[in-house]
SERO-4910 file (N, C-alpha, C, O; in steps of 0.05 Angstrom, whole numbers):
BEGIN
 pado doro    nc1    nc2    nc3   cac1   cac2   cac3    cc1    cc2    cc3    oc1    oc2    oc3
  Unk    A    -62   -221    298    -41   -195    295    -21   -202    280    -16   -226    274
  Unk    A     -7   -184    273     20   -183    259     43   -188    282     42   -179    305
  Unk    A     65   -205    271     86   -216    287    100   -191    293    100   -170    280
  Unk    A    116   -198    318    125   -168    328    149   -156    312    156   -133    316
  Unk    A    163   -175    290    186   -174    277    177   -145    253    190   -127    243
  Unk    A    150   -153    253    143   -126    236    130   -103    247    116    -88    233
  Unk    A    135    -97    277    125    -76    287    141    -49    281    131    -26    280
  Unk    A    163    -55    277    181    -25    268    167    -17    239    162      7    234
  Unk    A    163    -34    223    146    -30    192    119    -17    198    110      2    185
  Unk    A    107    -30    219     81    -15    225     83     14    237     68     32    229
  Unk    A    101     16    255    102     44    263    116     64    242    109     88    240
  Unk    A    138     52    226    139     68    204    124     75    188    126     98    179
  Unk    A     99     55    177     81     65    164     59     84    171     49    100    157
  Unk    A     53     78    200     33     95    217     42    126    224     27    144    232
  Unk    A     71    129    220     83    158    217     79    168    195     64    188    193
  Unk    A     92    155    172     87    168    146     58    172    137     51    190    122
  Unk    A     40    153    147     10    167    143      4    188    160    -16    200    151
  Unk    A     11    196    178      9    219    193     17    242    180      4    262    176
  Unk    A     39    239    174     55    262    161     37    271    132     31    294    126
  Unk    A     32    245    117     14    254     93    -11    266     94    -19    282     77
  Unk    A    -23    258    117    -50    272    124    -46    299    129    -54    320    119
  Unk    A    -27    294    152    -19    330    165    -12    350    145    -17    374    148
  Unk    A     -1    341    122     18    354     98     -9    359     74     -8    375     55
  Unk    A    -30    342     80    -49    332     58    -35    332     32    -36    349     15
  Unk    A    -22    309     31     -6    298      7    -15    275      5      0    262    -11
  Unk    A    -33    260     13    -40    232      5    -70    234    -15    -93    226    -11
  Unk    A    -55    252    -42    -78    254    -57    -77    234    -78    -91    239    -98
  Unk    A    -64    212    -79    -67    191    -98    -94    175   -101   -109    171    -83
  Unk    A    -98    166   -129   -123    146   -130   -127    122   -115   -144    119    -98
  Unk    A   -105    102   -124   -106     80   -127    -92     70   -104    -69     76   -101
  Unk    A   -106     52    -82    -94     37    -60    -93      9    -66   -112     -6    -72
  Unk    A    -61      0    -64    -59    -22    -72    -48    -47    -49    -26    -47    -37
  Unk    A    -68    -66    -47    -60    -82    -15    -49   -105    -26    -47   -109    -50
  Unk    A    -39   -124     -2    -24   -144     -9    -33   -176      6    -44   -172     27
  Unk    A    -32   -198      0    -40   -214     19    -33   -215     47    -47   -223     65
  Unk    A     -1   -204     49      5   -207     76     35   -185     77     47   -176     57
  Unk    A     39   -181    103     59   -160    107     88   -168     85     94   -155     65
  Unk    A     99   -188     94    122   -193     76    120   -181     47    138   -167     37
  Unk    A     98   -189     36     93   -181      9     93   -150      2    105   -142    -17
  Unk    A     76   -132     22     77   -115     22    107    -91     26    110    -68     17
  Unk    A    123   -105     40    145    -93     47    163    -95     26    179    -78     19
  Unk    A    161   -127     10    177   -126    -10    172   -108    -38    189    -97    -52
  Unk    A    147   -108    -41    129    -89    -65    151    -64    -56    170    -58    -71
  Unk    A    148    -52    -32    163    -21    -30    194    -25    -40    204     -5    -49
  Unk    A    210    -48    -39    231    -48    -46    234    -48    -77    249    -33    -90
  Unk    A    220    -67    -87    224    -76   -115    211    -44   -130    221    -38   -152
  Unk    A    190    -23   -117    182     -5   -132    206     15   -126    209     31   -144
  Unk    A    220     18   -108    244     33    -96    260     25   -122    263     41   -141
  Unk    A    268      6   -121    288      1   -145    281      5   -174    298      3   -191
  Unk    A    258     10   -180    249     11   -206    246     45   -203    242     55   -226
  Unk    A    246     62   -184    248     90   -188    212     98   -189    204    120   -197
  Unk    A    191     74   -179    169     85   -190    158     96   -166    161     84   -144
  Unk    A    143    121   -169    133    142   -151    112    130   -136     92    125   -150
  Unk    A    109    123   -107     89    112    -94     92    126    -65    111    140    -60
  Unk    A     73    121    -48     68    127    -18     64    101    -10     55     85    -26
  Unk    A     72     93     19     62     67     33     55     79     58     66     97     71
  Unk    A     26     61     63     18     69     85      2     45    101    -12     31     86
  Unk    A      3     40    125    -22     20    129    -44     17    113    -55     36    102
  Unk    A    -51     -5    112    -78    -15     94   -102     -4    110   -104     -7    135
  Unk    A   -121      9     94   -142     28    101   -158      2    116   -157    -21    106
  Unk    A   -172      9    141   -187    -13    157   -212    -22    139   -220    -45    140
  Unk    A   -225      0    119   -244    -15    112   -232    -28     86   -249    -38     72
  Unk    A   -209    -30     79   -203    -48     57   -196    -71     68   -207    -90     57
  Unk    A   -178    -78     90   -174    -98    105   -168    -89    129   -152    -71    132
  Unk    A   -183   -102    151   -186    -98    182   -161   -105    192   -151    -92    210
  Unk    A   -147   -128    180   -119   -134    198    -97   -110    193   -101    -92    178
  Unk    A    -75   -112    206    -45   -107    196    -45   -110    171    -59   -126    159
  Unk    A    -21    -90    158    -16    -95    129    -10    -74    116    -19    -54    127
  Unk    A      5    -70     91     16    -47     74     -2    -41     53    -18    -56     44
  Unk    A      1    -18     48    -18    -10     18     -4      9      6     -1     31     18
  Unk    A      5      5    -16     17     22    -28     -9     46    -51    -28     39    -65
  Unk    A      1     66    -47    -16     89    -58     -2     99    -80     23    102    -78
  Unk    A    -13    105    -99     -4    113   -123    -26    127   -146    -50    122   -148
  Unk    A    -11    144   -161    -30    152   -184    -42    131   -207    -65    132   -216
  Unk    A    -24    112   -213    -30     91   -231    -18     63   -223      4     57   -214
  Unk    A    -41     47   -228    -36     24   -215    -26      2   -236    -16    -19   -228
  Unk    A    -31      8   -262    -26    -15   -279      3    -24   -282     10    -48   -283
  Unk    A     23      2   -285     51     -4   -282     55    -22   -258     56    -46   -262
  Unk    A     57    -12   -236     57    -23   -208     47    -54   -212     63    -72   -209
  Unk    A     27    -59   -217     15    -90   -214     39   -103   -238     55   -121   -232
  Unk    A     37    -88   -264     55   -107   -275     84   -119   -267     92   -142   -269
  Unk    A     96   -101   -258    121   -109   -240    118   -119   -220    137   -131   -211
  Unk    A     99   -117   -207     95   -136   -178     95   -162   -193    112   -179   -188
  Unk    A     73   -166   -213     67   -196   -220     93   -211   -234     97   -235   -238
  Unk    A    105   -194   -238    131   -208   -249    148   -214   -230    166   -229   -238
  Unk    A    148   -207   -203    164   -211   -176    141   -232   -163    142   -231   -139
  Unk    A    122   -248   -173    105   -263   -161     91   -251   -137     87   -264   -116
  Unk    A     82   -221   -138     72   -206   -114     46   -205   -125     43   -195   -147
  Unk    A     21   -218   -107     -6   -215   -120    -15   -188   -100     -7   -183    -77
  Unk    A    -34   -172   -117    -44   -156   -105    -83   -150   -113    -98   -163   -128
  Unk    A    -87   -131    -98   -110   -120    -99   -111    -91    -94   -102    -79    -75
  Unk    A   -128    -79   -122   -126    -51   -120   -153    -40   -116   -172    -53   -126
  Unk    A   -156    -19   -104   -182     -7    -96   -180     27   -106   -158     37   -113
  Unk    A   -200     37   -105   -206     62   -113   -230     69    -86   -242     52    -73
  Unk    A   -230     91    -85   -255    108    -66   -266    121    -78   -257    139    -92
  Unk    A   -297    111    -76   -321    126    -89   -339    129    -67   -343    111    -50
  Unk    A   -350    150    -67   -364    168    -40   -360    151    -13   -377    141      2
  Unk    A   -330    152    -11   -317    144     18   -320    113     29   -319    106     53
  Unk    A   -325     95      3   -326     67      1   -297     63    -17   -286     78    -33
  Unk    A   -289     34     -7   -265     26    -29   -283     13    -45   -304      6    -36
  Unk    A   -276      7    -71   -285     -3    -92   -254    -22   -107   -232    -15   -115
  Unk    A   -269    -46   -104   -242    -63   -115   -244    -59   -153   -264    -61   -168
  Unk    A   -216    -53   -161   -214    -46   -189   -200    -67   -203   -203    -71   -227
  Unk    A   -186    -80   -189   -167   -106   -194   -162   -123   -174   -147   -143   -178
***
């Protein structure tokens, strides 16, 4: 279970995900996940600083059953390149036939 200090971030991500689903605006292709919550939260800050368009949601259960952060975007290569420069490791998935397929 995630540490309690990450509870507010988890609540924020779940609210954002519900909003995206309700407004049908979660159409991006790639789901980028991280080894832990701190890396995911740091990735959000870095991408905002670089003005990279993305959405952040809780990592889908079929990618990782534990708590986590997922960045959802139309393109992953530039995002991965930026995050690698900050020593943040990522895994990238797309969904095919309603199942996640690892692409990076």
